[in-house]
PAROLUM-173473 format. One record per atom (N, C-alpha, C, O, CB): residue number from 1; residue in one letter; atom name; x, y, z. Coordinates in steps of 0.1 Angstrom, whole numbers, plus 5000, padded with zeros to 4 digits. Glycine has a CB too. Example, Ala and Ser with C-alpha at 12.3 -4.5 7.8 and 13.67 -1.06 7.14 Angstrom:
BEGIN
+-----+---+----+------+------+------+
!   k ! r !  a !    x !    y !    z !
+-----+---+----+------+------+------+
!   1 ! A !  N ! 5132 ! 4943 ! 5078 !
!   1 ! A ! CA ! 5123 ! 4955 ! 5078 !
!   1 ! A !  C ! 5132 ! 4967 ! 5078 !
!   1 ! A !  O ! 5142 ! 4967 ! 5085 !
!   1 ! A ! CB ! 5113 ! 4955 ! 5090 !
!   2 ! S !  N ! 5128 ! 4978 ! 5071 !
!   2 ! S ! CA ! 5137 ! 4989 ! 5071 !
!   2 ! S !  C ! 5129 ! 5000 ! 5079 !
!   2 ! S !  O ! 5134 ! 5011 ! 5080 !
!   2 ! S ! CB ! 5141 ! 4994 ! 5057 !
+-----+---+----+------+------+------+
***
This chain:
BEGIN
+-----+---+----+------+------+------+
!   k ! r !  a !    x !    y !    z !
+-----+---+----+------+------+------+
!   1 ! X !  N ! 8556 ! 9617 ! 1242 !
!   1 ! X ! CA ! 8546 ! 9602 ! 1240 !
!   1 ! X !  C ! 8554 ! 9589 ! 1239 !
!   1 ! X !  O ! 8561 ! 9588 ! 1230 !
!   1 ! X ! CB ! 8538 ! 9603 ! 1226 !
!   2 ! X !  N ! 8552 ! 9578 ! 1249 !
!   2 ! X ! CA ! 8559 ! 9567 ! 1247 !
!   2 ! X !  C ! 8550 ! 9558 ! 1247 !
!   2 ! X !  O ! 8541 ! 9556 ! 1254 !
!   2 ! X ! CB ! 8569 ! 9565 ! 1256 !
!   3 ! X !  N ! 8556 ! 9548 ! 1232 !
!   3 ! X ! CA ! 8549 ! 9538 ! 1225 !
!   3 ! X !  C ! 8546 ! 9530 ! 1240 !
!   3 ! X !  O ! 8551 ! 9530 ! 1251 !
!   3 ! X ! CB ! 8559 ! 9530 ! 1211 !
!   4 ! X !  N ! 8535 ! 9525 ! 1234 !
!   4 ! X ! CA ! 8525 ! 9514 ! 1241 !
!   4 ! X !  C ! 8531 ! 9501 ! 1237 !
!   4 ! X !  O ! 8525 ! 9491 ! 1240 !
!   4 ! X ! CB ! 8508 ! 9515 ! 1237 !
!   5 ! X !  N ! 8543 ! 9500 ! 1229 !
!   5 ! X ! CA ! 8550 ! 9484 ! 1225 !
!   5 ! X !  C ! 8557 ! 9486 ! 1238 !
!   5 ! X !  O ! 8556 ! 9475 ! 1245 !
!   5 ! X ! CB ! 8561 ! 9481 ! 1210 !
!   6 ! X !  N ! 8563 ! 9495 ! 1245 !
!   6 ! X ! CA ! 8576 ! 9492 ! 1254 !
!   6 ! X !  C ! 8569 ! 9490 ! 1263 !
!   6 ! X !  O ! 8577 ! 9489 ! 1273 !
!   6 ! X ! CB ! 8586 ! 9501 ! 1257 !
!   7 ! X !  N ! 8556 ! 9489 ! 1267 !
!   7 ! X ! CA ! 8550 ! 9482 ! 1281 !
!   7 ! X !  C ! 8539 ! 9467 ! 1279 !
!   7 ! X !  O ! 8530 ! 9464 ! 1287 !
!   7 ! X ! CB ! 8541 ! 9496 ! 1291 !
!   8 ! X !  N ! 8540 ! 9462 ! 1270 !
!   8 ! X ! CA ! 8540 ! 9450 ! 1263 !
!   8 ! X !  C ! 8548 ! 9439 ! 1268 !
!   8 ! X !  O ! 8560 ! 9442 ! 1269 !
!   8 ! X ! CB ! 8544 ! 9452 ! 1251 !
!   9 ! X !  N ! 8544 ! 9426 ! 1271 !
!   9 ! X ! CA ! 8553 ! 9421 ! 1274 !
!   9 ! X !  C ! 8557 ! 9409 ! 1266 !
!   9 ! X !  O ! 8548 ! 9405 ! 1260 !
!   9 ! X ! CB ! 8551 ! 9419 ! 1284 !
!  10 ! X !  N ! 8567 ! 9403 ! 1265 !
!  10 ! X ! CA ! 8578 ! 9391 ! 1256 !
!  10 ! X !  C ! 8568 ! 9383 ! 1254 !
!  10 ! X !  O ! 8562 ! 9377 ! 1264 !
!  10 ! X ! CB ! 8593 ! 9383 ! 1264 !
!  11 ! X !  N ! 8564 ! 9382 ! 1242 !
!  11 ! X ! CA ! 8557 ! 9363 ! 1244 !
!  11 ! X !  C ! 8562 ! 9357 ! 1247 !
!  11 ! X !  O ! 8574 ! 9358 ! 1246 !
!  11 ! X ! CB ! 8554 ! 9354 ! 1236 !
!  12 ! X !  N ! 8556 ! 9348 ! 1252 !
!  12 ! X ! CA ! 8561 ! 9337 ! 1260 !
!  12 ! X !  C ! 8566 ! 9326 ! 1249 !
!  12 ! X !  O ! 8562 ! 9325 ! 1238 !
!  12 ! X ! CB ! 8549 ! 9330 ! 1270 !
!  13 ! X !  N ! 8578 ! 9319 ! 1256 !
!  13 ! X ! CA ! 8579 ! 9308 ! 1247 !
!  13 ! X !  C ! 8569 ! 9295 ! 1245 !
!  13 ! X !  O ! 8566 ! 9291 ! 1234 !
!  13 ! X ! CB ! 8591 ! 9302 ! 1251 !
!  14 ! X !  N ! 8565 ! 9292 ! 1255 !
!  14 ! X ! CA ! 8554 ! 9282 ! 1260 !
!  14 ! X !  C ! 8545 ! 9292 ! 1266 !
!  14 ! X !  O ! 8549 ! 9301 ! 1274 !
!  14 ! X ! CB ! 8560 ! 9270 ! 1270 !
!  15 ! X !  N ! 8525 ! 9287 ! 1261 !
!  15 ! X ! CA ! 8522 ! 9290 ! 1269 !
!  15 ! X !  C ! 8513 ! 9281 ! 1279 !
!  15 ! X !  O ! 8516 ! 9269 ! 1279 !
!  15 ! X ! CB ! 8518 ! 9299 ! 1266 !
!  16 ! X !  N ! 8505 ! 9284 ! 1284 !
!  16 ! X ! CA ! 8497 ! 9274 ! 1294 !
!  16 ! X !  C ! 8492 ! 9262 ! 1287 !
!  16 ! X !  O ! 8494 ! 9251 ! 1290 !
!  16 ! X ! CB ! 8484 ! 9280 ! 1301 !
!  17 ! X !  N ! 8484 ! 9269 ! 1276 !
!  17 ! X ! CA ! 8477 ! 9253 ! 1267 !
!  17 ! X !  C ! 8489 ! 9246 ! 1266 !
!  17 ! X !  O ! 8489 ! 9234 ! 1270 !
!  17 ! X ! CB ! 8470 ! 9255 ! 1250 !
!  18 ! X !  N ! 8498 ! 9252 ! 1261 !
!  18 ! X ! CA ! 8512 ! 9242 ! 1255 !
!  18 ! X !  C ! 8516 ! 9231 ! 1263 !
!  18 ! X !  O ! 8517 ! 9219 ! 1260 !
!  18 ! X ! CB ! 8526 ! 9251 ! 1255 !
!  19 ! X !  N ! 8520 ! 9238 ! 1278 !
!  19 ! X ! CA ! 8525 ! 9238 ! 1291 !
!  19 ! X !  C ! 8514 ! 9220 ! 1291 !
!  19 ! X !  O ! 8519 ! 9208 ! 1290 !
!  19 ! X ! CB ! 8521 ! 9255 ! 1302 !
!  20 ! X !  N ! 8498 ! 9225 ! 1294 !
!  20 ! X ! CA ! 8491 ! 9214 ! 1296 !
!  20 ! X !  C ! 8487 ! 9201 ! 1291 !
!  20 ! X !  O ! 8480 ! 9192 ! 1296 !
!  20 ! X ! CB ! 8484 ! 9218 ! 1297 !
!  21 ! X !  N ! 8495 ! 9203 ! 1274 !
!  21 ! X ! CA ! 8493 ! 9194 ! 1268 !
!  21 ! X !  C ! 8509 ! 9188 ! 1270 !
!  21 ! X !  O ! 8512 ! 9179 ! 1263 !
!  21 ! X ! CB ! 8487 ! 9198 ! 1254 !
!  22 ! X !  N ! 8513 ! 9191 ! 1274 !
!  22 ! X ! CA ! 8530 ! 9180 ! 1276 !
!  22 ! X !  C ! 8536 ! 9181 ! 1288 !
!  22 ! X !  O ! 8548 ! 9178 ! 1290 !
!  22 ! X ! CB ! 8544 ! 9185 ! 1265 !
!  23 ! X !  N ! 8526 ! 9186 ! 1300 !
!  23 ! X ! CA ! 8529 ! 9185 ! 1316 !
!  23 ! X !  C ! 8534 ! 9170 ! 1315 !
!  23 ! X !  O ! 8545 ! 9167 ! 1310 !
!  23 ! X ! CB ! 8513 ! 9189 ! 1329 !
!  24 ! X !  N ! 8527 ! 9162 ! 1317 !
!  24 ! X ! CA ! 8529 ! 9146 ! 1323 !
!  24 ! X !  C ! 8542 ! 9137 ! 1313 !
!  24 ! X !  O ! 8548 ! 9127 ! 1318 !
!  24 ! X ! CB ! 8511 ! 9136 ! 1319 !
!  25 ! X !  N ! 8545 ! 9141 ! 1302 !
!  25 ! X ! CA ! 8559 ! 9138 ! 1292 !
!  25 ! X !  C ! 8571 ! 9147 ! 1301 !
!  25 ! X !  O ! 8581 ! 9142 ! 1306 !
!  25 ! X ! CB ! 8558 ! 9146 ! 1274 !
!  26 ! X !  N ! 8566 ! 9161 ! 1302 !
!  26 ! X ! CA ! 8576 ! 9168 ! 1310 !
!  26 ! X !  C ! 8585 ! 9155 ! 1325 !
!  26 ! X !  O ! 8595 ! 9149 ! 1327 !
!  26 ! X ! CB ! 8565 ! 9185 ! 1318 !
!  27 ! X !  N ! 8574 ! 9158 ! 1331 !
!  27 ! X ! CA ! 8573 ! 9149 ! 1342 !
!  27 ! X !  C ! 8580 ! 9138 ! 1339 !
!  27 ! X !  O ! 8589 ! 9137 ! 1348 !
!  27 ! X ! CB ! 8560 ! 9146 ! 1345 !
!  28 ! X !  N ! 8580 ! 9130 ! 1331 !
!  28 ! X ! CA ! 8582 ! 9119 ! 1334 !
!  28 ! X !  C ! 8600 ! 9120 ! 1321 !
!  28 ! X !  O ! 8604 ! 9110 ! 1316 !
!  28 ! X ! CB ! 8566 ! 9107 ! 1332 !
!  29 ! X !  N ! 8606 ! 9130 ! 1319 !
!  29 ! X ! CA ! 8618 ! 9135 ! 1311 !
!  29 ! X !  C ! 8614 ! 9126 ! 1299 !
!  29 ! X !  O ! 8619 ! 9115 ! 1298 !
!  29 ! X ! CB ! 8635 ! 9132 ! 1318 !
!  30 ! X !  N ! 8605 ! 9130 ! 1292 !
!  30 ! X ! CA ! 8603 ! 9125 ! 1279 !
!  30 ! X !  C ! 8605 ! 9136 ! 1270 !
!  30 ! X !  O ! 8603 ! 9134 ! 1258 !
!  30 ! X ! CB ! 8590 ! 9117 ! 1277 !
!  31 ! X !  N ! 8608 ! 9150 ! 1275 !
!  31 ! X ! CA ! 8608 ! 9162 ! 1266 !
!  31 ! X !  C ! 8619 ! 9169 ! 1255 !
!  31 ! X !  O ! 8615 ! 9181 ! 1255 !
!  31 ! X ! CB ! 8605 ! 9170 ! 1274 !
!  32 ! X !  N ! 8627 ! 9168 ! 1250 !
!  32 ! X ! CA ! 8640 ! 9174 ! 1247 !
!  32 ! X !  C ! 8643 ! 9185 ! 1257 !
!  32 ! X !  O ! 8635 ! 9191 ! 1264 !
!  32 ! X ! CB ! 8642 ! 9178 ! 1232 !
!  33 ! X !  N ! 8660 ! 9185 ! 1254 !
!  33 ! X ! CA ! 8661 ! 9194 ! 1268 !
!  33 ! X !  C ! 8656 ! 9207 ! 1268 !
!  33 ! X !  O ! 8651 ! 9213 ! 1278 !
!  33 ! X ! CB ! 8675 ! 9196 ! 1274 !
!  34 ! X !  N ! 8658 ! 9214 ! 1253 !
!  34 ! X ! CA ! 8659 ! 9226 ! 1253 !
!  34 ! X !  C ! 8641 ! 9230 ! 1257 !
!  34 ! X !  O ! 8637 ! 9235 ! 1266 !
!  34 ! X ! CB ! 8667 ! 9231 ! 1237 !
!  35 ! X !  N ! 8634 ! 9224 ! 1246 !
!  35 ! X ! CA ! 8618 ! 9222 ! 1253 !
!  35 ! X !  C ! 8615 ! 9226 ! 1267 !
!  35 ! X !  O ! 8608 ! 9234 ! 1273 !
!  35 ! X ! CB ! 8612 ! 9207 ! 1253 !
!  36 ! X !  N ! 8627 ! 9214 ! 1274 !
!  36 ! X ! CA ! 8622 ! 9214 ! 1292 !
!  36 ! X !  C ! 8626 ! 9222 ! 1294 !
!  36 ! X !  O ! 8618 ! 9228 ! 1302 !
!  36 ! X ! CB ! 8628 ! 9204 ! 1303 !
!  37 ! X !  N ! 8638 ! 9232 ! 1292 !
!  37 ! X ! CA ! 8640 ! 9247 ! 1300 !
!  37 ! X !  C ! 8627 ! 9257 ! 1296 !
!  37 ! X !  O ! 8623 ! 9265 ! 1305 !
!  37 ! X ! CB ! 8656 ! 9255 ! 1295 !
!  38 ! X !  N ! 8621 ! 9256 ! 1281 !
!  38 ! X ! CA ! 8612 ! 9266 ! 1284 !
!  38 ! X !  C ! 8603 ! 9260 ! 1295 !
!  38 ! X !  O ! 8601 ! 9265 ! 1306 !
!  38 ! X ! CB ! 8605 ! 9271 ! 1272 !
!  39 ! X !  N ! 8598 ! 9249 ! 1292 !
!  39 ! X ! CA ! 8586 ! 9243 ! 1300 !
!  39 ! X !  C ! 8589 ! 9248 ! 1319 !
!  39 ! X !  O ! 8581 ! 9252 ! 1327 !
!  39 ! X ! CB ! 8586 ! 9222 ! 1297 !
!  40 ! X !  N ! 8600 ! 9245 ! 1320 !
!  40 ! X ! CA ! 8604 ! 9251 ! 1337 !
!  40 ! X !  C ! 8603 ! 9264 ! 1340 !
!  40 ! X !  O ! 8600 ! 9268 ! 1351 !
!  40 ! X ! CB ! 8618 ! 9249 ! 1342 !
!  41 ! X !  N ! 8606 ! 9272 ! 1326 !
!  41 ! X ! CA ! 8608 ! 9283 ! 1327 !
!  41 ! X !  C ! 8595 ! 9289 ! 1331 !
!  41 ! X !  O ! 8592 ! 9295 ! 1341 !
!  41 ! X ! CB ! 8614 ! 9287 ! 1317 !
!  42 ! X !  N ! 8586 ! 9285 ! 1321 !
!  42 ! X ! CA ! 8571 ! 9289 ! 1324 !
!  42 ! X !  C ! 8565 ! 9283 ! 1338 !
!  42 ! X !  O ! 8558 ! 9290 ! 1345 !
!  42 ! X ! CB ! 8562 ! 9283 ! 1311 !
!  43 ! X !  N ! 8568 ! 9272 ! 1343 !
!  43 ! X ! CA ! 8564 ! 9265 ! 1353 !
!  43 ! X !  C ! 8571 ! 9276 ! 1368 !
!  43 ! X !  O ! 8568 ! 9277 ! 1380 !
!  43 ! X ! CB ! 8570 ! 9248 ! 1350 !
!  44 ! X !  N ! 8580 ! 9281 ! 1361 !
!  44 ! X ! CA ! 8583 ! 9295 ! 1375 !
!  44 ! X !  C ! 8576 ! 9301 ! 1377 !
!  44 ! X !  O ! 8572 ! 9303 ! 1388 !
!  44 ! X ! CB ! 8593 ! 9306 ! 1375 !
!  45 ! X !  N ! 8569 ! 9311 ! 1361 !
!  45 ! X ! CA ! 8564 ! 9320 ! 1365 !
!  45 ! X !  C ! 8550 ! 9322 ! 1364 !
!  45 ! X !  O ! 8543 ! 9333 ! 1365 !
!  45 ! X ! CB ! 8571 ! 9329 ! 1361 !
!  46 ! X !  N ! 8546 ! 9309 ! 1361 !
!  46 ! X ! CA ! 8528 ! 9309 ! 1358 !
!  46 ! X !  C ! 8525 ! 9300 ! 1376 !
!  46 ! X !  O ! 8524 ! 9288 ! 1377 !
!  46 ! X ! CB ! 8519 ! 9294 ! 1336 !
!  47 ! X !  N ! 8525 ! 9310 ! 1389 !
!  47 ! X ! CA ! 8516 ! 9300 ! 1391 !
!  47 ! X !  C ! 8507 ! 9290 ! 1390 !
!  47 ! X !  O ! 8510 ! 9279 ! 1395 !
!  47 ! X ! CB ! 8514 ! 9302 ! 1392 !
!  48 ! X !  N ! 8494 ! 9292 ! 1383 !
!  48 ! X ! CA ! 8490 ! 9279 ! 1377 !
!  48 ! X !  C ! 8493 ! 9266 ! 1374 !
!  48 ! X !  O ! 8489 ! 9255 ! 1377 !
!  48 ! X ! CB ! 8487 ! 9280 ! 1371 !
!  49 ! X !  N ! 8501 ! 9269 ! 1367 !
!  49 ! X ! CA ! 8508 ! 9255 ! 1356 !
!  49 ! X !  C ! 8517 ! 9250 ! 1369 !
!  49 ! X !  O ! 8517 ! 9238 ! 1372 !
!  49 ! X ! CB ! 8521 ! 9261 ! 1337 !
!  50 ! X !  N ! 8525 ! 9261 ! 1378 !
!  50 ! X ! CA ! 8531 ! 9260 ! 1387 !
!  50 ! X !  C ! 8525 ! 9244 ! 1397 !
!  50 ! X !  O ! 8528 ! 9233 ! 1400 !
!  50 ! X ! CB ! 8531 ! 9275 ! 1393 !
!  51 ! X !  N ! 8516 ! 9250 ! 1397 !
!  51 ! X ! CA ! 8506 ! 9242 ! 1411 !
!  51 ! X !  C ! 8499 ! 9227 ! 1412 !
!  51 ! X !  O ! 8496 ! 9218 ! 1420 !
!  51 ! X ! CB ! 8492 ! 9251 ! 1412 !
!  52 ! X !  N ! 8497 ! 9232 ! 1393 !
!  52 ! X ! CA ! 8494 ! 9218 ! 1385 !
!  52 ! X !  C ! 8506 ! 9210 ! 1389 !
!  52 ! X !  O ! 8504 ! 9202 ! 1399 !
!  52 ! X ! CB ! 8493 ! 9219 ! 1367 !
!  53 ! X !  N ! 8519 ! 9209 ! 1385 !
!  53 ! X ! CA ! 8528 ! 9206 ! 1382 !
!  53 ! X !  C ! 8533 ! 9196 ! 1395 !
!  53 ! X !  O ! 8538 ! 9185 ! 1396 !
!  53 ! X ! CB ! 8535 ! 9217 ! 1378 !
!  54 ! X !  N ! 8529 ! 9207 ! 1404 !
!  54 ! X ! CA ! 8537 ! 9203 ! 1422 !
!  54 ! X !  C ! 8527 ! 9194 ! 1424 !
!  54 ! X !  O ! 8529 ! 9188 ! 1435 !
!  54 ! X ! CB ! 8537 ! 9216 ! 1438 !
!  55 ! X !  N ! 8516 ! 9189 ! 1417 !
!  55 ! X ! CA ! 8502 ! 9182 ! 1424 !
!  55 ! X !  C ! 8505 ! 9174 ! 1415 !
!  55 ! X !  O ! 8512 ! 9167 ! 1423 !
!  55 ! X ! CB ! 8484 ! 9188 ! 1425 !
!  56 ! X !  N ! 8507 ! 9168 ! 1403 !
!  56 ! X ! CA ! 8511 ! 9161 ! 1398 !
!  56 ! X !  C ! 8523 ! 9152 ! 1403 !
!  56 ! X !  O ! 8524 ! 9140 ! 1405 !
!  56 ! X ! CB ! 8511 ! 9166 ! 1389 !
!  57 ! X !  N ! 8528 ! 9159 ! 1405 !
!  57 ! X ! CA ! 8545 ! 9153 ! 1407 !
!  57 ! X !  C ! 8543 ! 9147 ! 1422 !
!  57 ! X !  O ! 8549 ! 9137 ! 1426 !
!  57 ! X ! CB ! 8560 ! 9169 ! 1406 !
!  58 ! X !  N ! 8536 ! 9154 ! 1430 !
!  58 ! X ! CA ! 8532 ! 9145 ! 1443 !
!  58 ! X !  C ! 8524 ! 9133 ! 1444 !
!  58 ! X !  O ! 8525 ! 9125 ! 1454 !
!  58 ! X ! CB ! 8525 ! 9153 ! 1451 !
!  59 ! X !  N ! 8513 ! 9132 ! 1431 !
!  59 ! X ! CA ! 8507 ! 9125 ! 1428 !
!  59 ! X !  C ! 8514 ! 9112 ! 1431 !
!  59 ! X !  O ! 8513 ! 9104 ! 1440 !
!  59 ! X ! CB ! 8504 ! 9128 ! 1419 !
!  60 ! X !  N ! 8522 ! 9110 ! 1417 !
!  60 ! X ! CA ! 8529 ! 9102 ! 1410 !
!  60 ! X !  C ! 8545 ! 9099 ! 1423 !
!  60 ! X !  O ! 8554 ! 9090 ! 1422 !
!  60 ! X ! CB ! 8532 ! 9113 ! 1394 !
!  61 ! X !  N ! 8544 ! 9103 ! 1428 !
!  61 ! X ! CA ! 8554 ! 9104 ! 1442 !
!  61 ! X !  C ! 8545 ! 9091 ! 1452 !
!  61 ! X !  O ! 8546 ! 9079 ! 1453 !
!  61 ! X ! CB ! 8555 ! 9125 ! 1451 !
!  62 ! X !  N ! 8537 ! 9099 ! 1459 !
!  62 ! X ! CA ! 8525 ! 9088 ! 1456 !
!  62 ! X !  C ! 8522 ! 9079 ! 1457 !
!  62 ! X !  O ! 8522 ! 9072 ! 1467 !
!  62 ! X ! CB ! 8522 ! 9085 ! 1449 !
!  63 ! X !  N ! 8518 ! 9076 ! 1441 !
!  63 ! X ! CA ! 8515 ! 9062 ! 1434 !
!  63 ! X !  C ! 8525 ! 9053 ! 1437 !
!  63 ! X !  O ! 8523 ! 9041 ! 1439 !
!  63 ! X ! CB ! 8515 ! 9063 ! 1418 !
!  64 ! X !  N ! 8538 ! 9061 ! 1438 !
!  64 ! X ! CA ! 8551 ! 9048 ! 1434 !
!  64 ! X !  C ! 8556 ! 9044 ! 1444 !
!  64 ! X !  O ! 8564 ! 9035 ! 1442 !
!  64 ! X ! CB ! 8564 ! 9050 ! 1426 !
!  65 ! X !  N ! 8554 ! 9050 ! 1458 !
!  65 ! X ! CA ! 8558 ! 9048 ! 1471 !
!  65 ! X !  C ! 8549 ! 9037 ! 1474 !
!  65 ! X !  O ! 8553 ! 9028 ! 1481 !
!  65 ! X ! CB ! 8558 ! 9059 ! 1480 !
!  66 ! X !  N ! 8536 ! 9037 ! 1469 !
!  66 ! X ! CA ! 8528 ! 9027 ! 1476 !
!  66 ! X !  C ! 8529 ! 9014 ! 1468 !
!  66 ! X !  O ! 8522 ! 9005 ! 1471 !
!  66 ! X ! CB ! 8513 ! 9032 ! 1479 !
!  67 ! X !  N ! 8537 ! 9014 ! 1454 !
!  67 ! X ! CA ! 8537 ! 9001 ! 1445 !
!  67 ! X !  C ! 8539 ! 8991 ! 1454 !
!  67 ! X !  O ! 8548 ! 8988 ! 1462 !
!  67 ! X ! CB ! 8547 ! 9000 ! 1435 !
!  68 ! X !  N ! 8527 ! 8983 ! 1448 !
!  68 ! X ! CA ! 8530 ! 8963 ! 1454 !
!  68 ! X !  C ! 8540 ! 8959 ! 1448 !
!  68 ! X !  O ! 8543 ! 8961 ! 1436 !
!  68 ! X ! CB ! 8519 ! 8949 ! 1449 !
!  69 ! X !  N ! 8552 ! 8949 ! 1460 !
!  69 ! X ! CA ! 8555 ! 8940 ! 1454 !
!  69 ! X !  C ! 8552 ! 8933 ! 1441 !
!  69 ! X !  O ! 8541 ! 8928 ! 1439 !
!  69 ! X ! CB ! 8554 ! 8936 ! 1460 !
!  70 ! X !  N ! 8559 ! 8931 ! 1433 !
!  70 ! X ! CA ! 8550 ! 8916 ! 1425 !
!  70 ! X !  C ! 8560 ! 8902 ! 1425 !
!  70 ! X !  O ! 8572 ! 8903 ! 1421 !
!  70 ! X ! CB ! 8545 ! 8920 ! 1405 !
!  71 ! X !  N ! 8555 ! 8889 ! 1428 !
!  71 ! X ! CA ! 8564 ! 8879 ! 1431 !
!  71 ! X !  C ! 8574 ! 8877 ! 1417 !
!  71 ! X !  O ! 8571 ! 8877 ! 1405 !
!  71 ! X ! CB ! 8555 ! 8864 ! 1436 !
!  72 ! X !  N ! 8584 ! 8876 ! 1424 !
!  72 ! X ! CA ! 8596 ! 8875 ! 1409 !
!  72 ! X !  C ! 8588 ! 8862 ! 1400 !
!  72 ! X !  O ! 8585 ! 8862 ! 1388 !
!  72 ! X ! CB ! 8617 ! 8869 ! 1415 !
!  73 ! X !  N ! 8584 ! 8849 ! 1409 !
!  73 ! X ! CA ! 8575 ! 8839 ! 1399 !
!  73 ! X !  C ! 8569 ! 8842 ! 1392 !
!  73 ! X !  O ! 8567 ! 8835 ! 1382 !
!  73 ! X ! CB ! 8568 ! 8831 ! 1403 !
!  74 ! X !  N ! 8563 ! 8851 ! 1392 !
!  74 ! X ! CA ! 8554 ! 8854 ! 1387 !
!  74 ! X !  C ! 8550 ! 8864 ! 1374 !
!  74 ! X !  O ! 8540 ! 8865 ! 1367 !
!  74 ! X ! CB ! 8551 ! 8855 ! 1395 !
!  75 ! X !  N ! 8566 ! 8870 ! 1379 !
!  75 ! X ! CA ! 8567 ! 8881 ! 1362 !
!  75 ! X !  C ! 8575 ! 8872 ! 1355 !
!  75 ! X !  O ! 8577 ! 8875 ! 1343 !
!  75 ! X ! CB ! 8577 ! 8900 ! 1363 !
!  76 ! X !  N ! 8582 ! 8859 ! 1358 !
!  76 ! X ! CA ! 8587 ! 8849 ! 1349 !
!  76 ! X !  C ! 8580 ! 8837 ! 1345 !
!  76 ! X !  O ! 8585 ! 8828 ! 1338 !
!  76 ! X ! CB ! 8597 ! 8846 ! 1354 !
!  77 ! X !  N ! 8567 ! 8837 ! 1349 !
!  77 ! X ! CA ! 8554 ! 8831 ! 1344 !
!  77 ! X !  C ! 8550 ! 8841 ! 1329 !
!  77 ! X !  O ! 8548 ! 8838 ! 1318 !
!  77 ! X ! CB ! 8541 ! 8831 ! 1358 !
!  78 ! X !  N ! 8551 ! 8852 ! 1336 !
!  78 ! X ! CA ! 8544 ! 8860 ! 1329 !
!  78 ! X !  C ! 8551 ! 8860 ! 1310 !
!  78 ! X !  O ! 8547 ! 8857 ! 1299 !
!  78 ! X ! CB ! 8545 ! 8876 ! 1338 !
!  79 ! X !  N ! 8563 ! 8865 ! 1315 !
!  79 ! X ! CA ! 8578 ! 8866 ! 1307 !
!  79 ! X !  C ! 8575 ! 8850 ! 1295 !
!  79 ! X !  O ! 8574 ! 8853 ! 1283 !
!  79 ! X ! CB ! 8597 ! 8862 ! 1323 !
!  80 ! X !  N ! 8573 ! 8836 ! 1299 !
!  80 ! X ! CA ! 8572 ! 8829 ! 1294 !
!  80 ! X !  C ! 8564 ! 8825 ! 1290 !
!  80 ! X !  O ! 8565 ! 8816 ! 1282 !
!  80 ! X ! CB ! 8577 ! 8825 ! 1296 !
!  81 ! X !  N ! 8548 ! 8832 ! 1293 !
!  81 ! X ! CA ! 8534 ! 8828 ! 1286 !
!  81 ! X !  C ! 8542 ! 8837 ! 1274 !
!  81 ! X !  O ! 8546 ! 8832 ! 1265 !
!  81 ! X ! CB ! 8516 ! 8833 ! 1295 !
!  82 ! X !  N ! 8542 ! 8852 ! 1275 !
!  82 ! X ! CA ! 8544 ! 8861 ! 1263 !
!  82 ! X !  C ! 8552 ! 8856 ! 1251 !
!  82 ! X !  O ! 8549 ! 8859 ! 1239 !
!  82 ! X ! CB ! 8549 ! 8873 ! 1267 !
!  83 ! X !  N ! 8565 ! 8849 ! 1256 !
!  83 ! X ! CA ! 8572 ! 8847 ! 1247 !
!  83 ! X !  C ! 8566 ! 8837 ! 1240 !
!  83 ! X !  O ! 8567 ! 8837 ! 1228 !
!  83 ! X ! CB ! 8584 ! 8845 ! 1250 !
!  84 ! X !  N ! 8560 ! 8828 ! 1245 !
!  84 ! X ! CA ! 8552 ! 8815 ! 1239 !
!  84 ! X !  C ! 8541 ! 8819 ! 1226 !
!  84 ! X !  O ! 8540 ! 8812 ! 1216 !
!  84 ! X ! CB ! 8543 ! 8808 ! 1252 !
!  85 ! X !  N ! 8536 ! 8827 ! 1228 !
!  85 ! X ! CA ! 8530 ! 8838 ! 1226 !
!  85 ! X !  C ! 8533 ! 8843 ! 1211 !
!  85 ! X !  O ! 8525 ! 8843 ! 1202 !
!  85 ! X ! CB ! 8532 ! 8846 ! 1236 !
!  86 ! X !  N ! 8545 ! 8845 ! 1210 !
!  86 ! X ! CA ! 8548 ! 8853 ! 1201 !
!  86 ! X !  C ! 8560 ! 8841 ! 1193 !
!  86 ! X !  O ! 8565 ! 8843 ! 1182 !
!  86 ! X ! CB ! 8552 ! 8868 ! 1207 !
!  87 ! X !  N ! 8564 ! 8831 ! 1201 !
!  87 ! X ! CA ! 8567 ! 8820 ! 1186 !
!  87 ! X !  C ! 8560 ! 8806 ! 1183 !
!  87 ! X !  O ! 8566 ! 8795 ! 1180 !
!  87 ! X ! CB ! 8582 ! 8814 ! 1186 !
!  88 ! X !  N ! 8548 ! 8809 ! 1183 !
!  88 ! X ! CA ! 8539 ! 8804 ! 1177 !
!  88 ! X !  C ! 8535 ! 8804 ! 1169 !
!  88 ! X !  O ! 8525 ! 8798 ! 1166 !
!  88 ! X ! CB ! 8534 ! 8805 ! 1179 !
+-----+---+----+------+------+------+
***
């Protein structure tokens, strides 16, 4: 008789819940490289999480592509204002 353990799948390094908690950080490249590799492997294997990551990536790309230009004078005035606040 073959042991049932033989048919059990290896426990994944990360699960869907853990990927869901860190997905945004992963997409922003704000996770440790070894952990990022585990997440990438999970995203390759799990259709649900992979689709979620793909959707978030497309949203981020669309938002960054439509980012309006900000007047450089406005940025300088804001920096000057912030500087005055911290120096008082």
